[in-house]
N, C-alpha and C positions, 0 to 999 in steps of 0.2 A: 235151929240153923245158926251157923256161926256168922259172924260179919264177913269173913272171906268168902264163905259160900254165897251169901246174899249179894255181895258185890259182883262175884261171877255170874250169878243168875241175872242180875240186872244188866250187866255189860253184854251178855250174851242175847238177852232178850232185846236190848236196844239196837244192838247190831243187826240182829236178824229182822227186826221190824224195818229198820233203815234200808237194808239191802232189798228186802221183798217189796217195800213200798216204793223204793226207787225205780225198781224193774216195772212194777205195775203202773205207776204214774208216768214214768219217763218213756217207757217203750211200748207196753202192751195196750194201755187205755188212753193214751195221750189225746187222741182226736175224739174218743167217745165222750169224754167229760165236757170237752168244748162244744161238741155238737148237742149234747143232751142239756146241759146247763146254760149255755150260751150267755145271756145277759146277767145272769146271776153270779158269774165268775168275775173276780177282779182282774184288771189287765195284767198285773204281776202278782205272784203269791206273796203273802205276808210271812216272811221267813221267821220273824220273832214268835208269832203266834203258833206256827208249825213246829218250831223247836219246843216251845213250851208243851204242846200236846204230846209230842213224842217222849219227852222226859217224864211226864206224869203217866202216860199210857204204858211205858216200859216198866215203870215202878208197879203198876197195877197188876200185870200178868203174873210175875212171880208171887205177888200177894194172893192172887186168886188161886194159884196152885197149892199154896199153903193152906188156905181156907178149904180147899177141896179135900186135901189129905185130912184136915181136922174133922171134916164131915163124914169121914169114913165109918161104917157100921161098928167098928171096934171101939170108938170113941164113947165116952159117957154122955148122957143128955145134957149135963151141965156144960160140957165143952160145945155142944151143938148150939145151945141158947146163946153162949158168949159170942160164938163165931157169927151166928145169925144177927145178933145185936150190932156187930161191927158193920156188917152189910148195910144196915139201915141208918147208920149215921150220915 
């Protein structure tokens, strides 16, 4: 995977997660979490922690796709063990 492809995958994943989660948290399940979690929720969201989560999560999704492709049956057992080792770090 080239750097350009990786950046496009990251940007696309980041935007998709941001849009989908914005719709989910902002419109669909806004009251659900407040009703179910109640006192466990902060009065206002911690945006810095949320931004950090999205940055790391958006990076993990393309990585998972690469690992899934690496674990295809056409790959050698050596490739499988190397990819499995990465998952356990």
